[in-house]
Each structure stands twice: as C-alpha cells, then as structure tokens.
C-alpha positions in Angstrom: -9.1 -9.4 0.2 -10.1 -13.0 0.2 -12.6 -13.7 -2.7 -15.0 -15.5 -0.4 -15.1 -12.6 2.0 -15.6 -10.2 -0.8 -18.6 -12.1 -2.1 -20.1 -12.0 1.4 -20.0 -8.2 1.6 -22.9 -6.0 0.7 -22.5 -4.3 -2.7 -20.2 -1.4 -2.9 -20.0 1.7 -5.0 -17.6 1.7 -7.9 -15.5 4.7 -8.8 -13.0 5.2 -11.7 -10.1 7.6 -10.9 -7.7 9.2 -13.3 -4.0 9.2 -12.6 -3.5 11.7 -9.7 -7.2 12.1 -8.9 -8.2 12.0 -5.3 -10.9 9.6 -4.0 -11.0 11.6 -0.7 -9.0 14.2 1.1 -8.0 14.6 4.8 -11.0 16.0 6.7 -13.6 14.5 4.3 -16.4 12.5 5.8 -15.3 8.8 5.9 -16.5 6.8 3.0 -16.0 3.3 4.2 -13.9 0.3 3.4 -12.1 0.7 0.0 -11.0 -2.0 -2.3 -8.8 -1.6 -5.4 -10.1 -3.5 -8.4 -7.6 -2.1 -10.9 -4.7 0.2 -10.6 -3.0 1.5 -7.5 -4.2 3.8 -4.7 -1.9 5.6 -2.3 -2.9 7.0 1.1 -0.8 10.1 1.4 -0.1 12.7 4.1 2.0 15.9 3.6 4.3 16.8 6.4 4.5 20.4 7.8 7.7 20.8 5.8 5.9 19.8 2.6 7.3 16.3 2.4 5.0 13.7 0.8 4.6 10.6 3.0 3.0 7.5 1.5 1.2 5.8 4.4 -0.2 2.9 2.5 -0.1 1.6 -1.1 -2.9 -0.7 -2.2 -2.9 -2.7 -5.5 -5.5 -4.9 -7.1 -7.4 -7.0 -4.5 -6.1 -5.0 -1.6 -8.2 -2.8 0.8 -7.5 0.6 2.1 -9.0 3.1 4.6 -10.0 0.3 7.0 -10.1 2.8 9.9 -13.0 4.6 8.3 -15.3 1.7 9.4 -15.1 3.3 12.8 -13.9 6.9 12.2 -16.1 9.8 11.1 -13.5 11.5 8.9 -10.4 10.6 6.8 -7.0 11.6 8.2 -5.1 11.5 4.9 -5.6 11.8 1.1 -6.3 8.8 -1.2 -4.7 9.4 -4.6 -4.7 7.2 -7.7 -1.1 6.5 -8.5 -2.3 5.3 -12.0 -5.7 5.1 -13.7 -7.7 3.0 -11.2 -11.0 1.4 -10.4 -12.0 1.2 -6.8 -15.0 0.0 -4.9 -16.1 1.6 -1.6 -18.2 -0.4 0.9 -20.1 2.1 3.1 -19.2 1.8 6.7 -22.7 1.9 8.1 -23.8 -0.9 5.8 -20.8 -3.1 6.7 -21.5 -2.6 10.4 -25.1 -3.5 9.9 -24.4 -6.8 8.1 -21.6 -7.7 10.5 -24.0 -7.1 13.4 -26.6 -9.4 11.9 -24.0 -12.2 11.0 -21.4 -12.9 13.7 -19.5 -15.3 11.4 -19.1 -12.5 8.8 -18.1 -10.1 11.6 -15.2 -12.5 12.6 -14.1 -12.8 9.0 -14.0 -9.0 8.6 -12.1 -8.9 11.9 -9.6 -11.5 10.6 -9.0 -9.4 7.5 -8.4 -6.3 9.6 -6.0 -8.3 11.8 -4.0 -9.4 8.7 -3.8 -5.7 7.6 -2.5 -4.8 11.1 0.2 -7.5 10.8 1.2 -6.0 7.4 1.4 -2.5 8.8 3.5 -3.7 11.7 5.9 -5.2 9.2 6.0 -1.9 7.4 6.7 -0.1 10.7 9.6 -2.4 11.4 11.0 -1.7 7.9 10.7 2.1 8.5 12.6 1.6 11.8 15.6 0.3 10.0 18.2 3.1 10.3 19.8 2.9 6.8 18.2 3.6 3.5 19.9 0.6 1.9 18.5 -1.7 4.6 15.0 -0.4 3.9 15.4 -0.9 0.2 16.7 -4.4 0.5 13.9 -5.3 2.9 11.2 -4.2 0.6 12.8 -5.7 -2.5 13.2 -9.1 -0.9 9.5 -9.0 0.0 8.6 -8.8 -3.7 7.8 -12.1 -5.4 10.4 -13.2 -8.0 9.4 -13.1 -11.7 10.0 -16.3 -13.8 13.3 -14.9 -14.9 14.5 -14.3 -11.3 14.1 -10.6 -11.3 11.8 -8.7 -9.0 9.4 -6.0 -10.4 8.9 -2.9 -8.3 5.5 -2.0 -9.8 6.0 1.7 -9.1 8.5 4.4 -9.7 11.6 4.6 -7.5 10.4 8.0 -6.4 7.1 6.5 -5.2 9.0 3.8 -3.3 11.1 6.5 -1.7 8.0 8.2 -0.3 6.7 4.9 0.9 9.9 4.3 2.8 10.0 7.9 4.2 13.2 8.6 2.2 14.1 11.4 -0.2 14.5 10.3 -3.7 18.1 11.5 -3.5 18.8 9.2 -0.5 17.1 6.4 -2.4 19.3 6.7 -5.5 22.4 7.0 -3.4 21.5 3.8 -1.5 20.7 2.0 -4.8 24.2 3.0 -6.1 25.8 1.8 -2.9 24.0 -1.6 -3.1 25.0 -2.0 -6.8 28.6 -1.2 -6.0 28.5 -3.8 -3.3 27.0 -6.4 -5.6 23.8 -6.7 -3.5 21.5 -5.8 -6.4 21.5 -5.1 -10.1 19.0 -2.9 -11.9 17.9 -4.4 -15.1 15.9 -1.5 -16.6 12.7 0.2 -15.7 11.4 -1.2 -12.4 13.2 -4.5 -12.4 16.0 -5.6 -10.2 18.0 -8.8 -9.6 19.0 -9.8 -6.1 21.7 -12.3 -5.1 20.1 -15.0 -2.9 21.7 -13.9 0.4 21.9 -10.2 -0.2 22.1 -8.1 3.0 23.3 -4.6 3.4 
C-alpha cells in the first residue's frame, strides 16, 4: 500500500501472529482491510478433496481481505506463513472516513483497482495449461537480486499451492526446466533464469 494512503487511513489494530496461526477463519465476521507489516499472510481455502489452495499471499506493505470492506463474513482462512505482524483497519471506520472525504475514497478505490489488476494477472497465470509455464511466469515476475538470481521468498511447496499445483507436479516441472536449461536452482529459494527463458 502506498505510504501516503496508509498515513491517511484511520488507525488500525495491530496483531502479532505466530507461524501457522490464523487471523480469521472462513465464516468469521469480517474484520476489515488487512495490512502486513512484517512477515507473510496467506489467504487459504481447502477444497472438498482436502487440497490446500492459496488464494492470495501478502508480504510486507501489502493488503489482504479487501472484500471485507463490503462483505459481512470472511470466505477463506488467513494464516501466517511465518511469524507476522498485521494491522487491521475496521471496515465501518474506513467507510465512514471515505464517506466524509471523497478524495480519500478515490485513493482507496485506486488501491482496490490495482489489487484487482494483480489478481487478474494471477488468474491469467493459473490459466496457463502447463506447470512449467506457470512456474516460469511467476519466477520472471520476481525482481532480480544484485547477483542476478531471483529469490522465491517462500517454500516450493507454498508456491505450488499458490499456483494450484501439487508439490509433486511442481518438482517435476522444475526438473524439466532445469534439464532444458531454462532455470538453475542455486540453493534454498534462489534460482537463476536465462534472459529469454520460455517453456
């Protein structure tokens, strides 16, 4: 979230979460707009078959649960992927200040529109038919480190859930991409990509 917009918002409520702790569960009353200060929060839904689906992954400075500004209840779980600090801005208070300040309301609307664009990009990624294509798409979207590698910032298993893939399919796709010379794993969560890598 833009720092200027954040300063214009009414104060939120801070909450520290341990790794694996839930901020809310599906069916809970909506808390409001969430912002990650430290750590990582994942919005998760479990399929009827028991498969864990990561709907959204928010890191420091990113918002989550935007729909709860207008919804009465949450439709997924919010789980801390690591020890995290989040701030929740209550929906009723945000609607009140936005109603009193049209300029602020438009800035909030612009933020929500940017989040929608990001989610559309994610939907396009999930529409790619092959696991390797999804992996390359998300890896190319990561900013390069000074040494030219790209840091995943989460486990491969977490990324698999984010891409609606099994971790087995993810590792098979990684092996295929490495054999093709389209990426090289360099330990932990770092990879190196040739400049024009495509599956």
